[in-house]
C-alpha positions in Angstrom: -8.0 -19.0 -21.6 -7.3 -16.4 -18.8 -10.3 -14.6 -17.5 -10.7 -11.1 -16.0 -10.4 -10.8 -12.2 -12.5 -8.1 -10.5 -12.5 -6.7 -7.0 -15.7 -4.6 -6.8 -16.2 -1.4 -4.8 -12.6 -1.2 -3.4 -13.3 2.1 -1.8 -16.1 0.7 0.4 -15.1 -2.9 0.9 -15.7 -4.0 4.4 -14.2 -7.5 4.3 -10.5 -6.6 4.7 -8.7 -8.8 7.1 -5.7 -8.2 9.4 -2.5 -8.7 7.6 1.2 -8.8 8.3 2.9 -5.5 8.5 4.1 -3.7 5.4 7.4 -2.5 6.9 8.8 -2.1 10.4 6.8 0.1 12.8 8.4 3.3 14.2 6.5 3.7 17.4 3.2 1.8 17.9 2.3 -0.7 15.1 -0.5 0.8 13.0 -3.4 -1.6 12.2 -3.1 -2.9 8.6 -5.8 -4.8 6.7 -5.9 -6.3 3.2 -8.2 -8.0 0.7 -6.1 -9.6 -2.1 -8.0 -10.8 -5.2 -5.4 -11.7 -7.7 -2.2 -13.7 -7.5 -0.5 -15.2 -10.5 3.2 -15.8 -11.1 5.0 -12.7 -9.8 1.9 -10.5 -9.6 -0.2 -9.7 -6.6 -3.1 -7.2 -6.4 -5.6 -6.1 -3.9 -6.8 -3.4 -1.5 -4.8 -2.4 1.6 -5.7 -0.1 4.5 -3.5 1.3 7.2 -4.3 3.3 10.3 -2.2 6.4 11.1 1.4 5.6 12.1 5.0 5.4 10.7 6.6 2.5 9.0 10.2 2.1 7.8 10.2 0.4 4.4 12.9 -1.4 2.4 11.0 -2.7 -0.7 12.1 -5.7 -2.7 9.2 -5.3 -5.1 7.9 -2.8 -7.6 4.4 -1.6 -6.6 1.8 0.5 -8.4 -0.6 2.2 -5.9 -3.8 4.2 -6.4 -4.9 6.0 -3.2 -8.6 5.8 -2.5 -8.6 7.5 0.9 -6.2 9.2 3.2 -2.9 11.0 3.3 0.6 9.5 3.1 4.0 11.2 3.4 6.8 9.1 1.9 10.4 10.3 2.7 13.1 8.4 0.8 16.4 7.4 2.3 17.9 10.3 0.3 15.5 12.8 1.8 13.0 13.3 -1.1 9.5 13.9 0.3 6.5 12.7 -1.7 2.9 13.4 -0.5 0.0 11.4 -1.9 -3.7 11.7 -1.1 -6.9 10.3 -2.3 -7.1 10.2 -6.1 -3.2 10.0 -6.6 -1.4 7.2 -8.2 2.3 6.4 -7.9 4.9 3.6 -8.2 7.3 2.4 -5.4 10.4 1.3 -7.4 12.1 -1.9 -6.4 14.8 -1.1 -3.9 13.0 2.0 -2.5 13.9 2.7 1.2 12.5 5.3 3.5 9.8 6.3 6.0 6.1 6.0 5.2 4.0 8.1 7.5 0.2 7.6 7.3 -1.3 10.9 8.4 -4.9 10.0 7.8 -6.3 6.4 7.5 -5.1 5.2 4.1 -6.7 2.9 1.6 -5.0 1.9 -1.6 -5.4 -0.5 -4.5 -2.1 -2.0 -5.4 -0.4 -4.2 -8.0 3.0 -5.7 -6.9 5.5 -7.2 -9.2 7.6 -9.6 -7.1 
């Protein structure tokens, strides 16, 4: 029988580890850390943090995000600007392309559907 998976205190976790970049850097590569806690089939979930910087994204997943800390400006390839801050939730649709600018250190909890 499947059991519940929990990642406690995501907002204050201190055991995040360096991870591969989420996107291509525009300018200096911002430091990115992660603490995954669930991976099954085509689902992955965890906590991700990124220092200020810009990344060019071309996503091949659908991703639900809940922002715990920080400020992110997402500008799609078509020019739509979406700002998200602590307390906001949103979904990156599969195929989304654009620029993700971390204005203030960002921490999010995520669930990706591969």
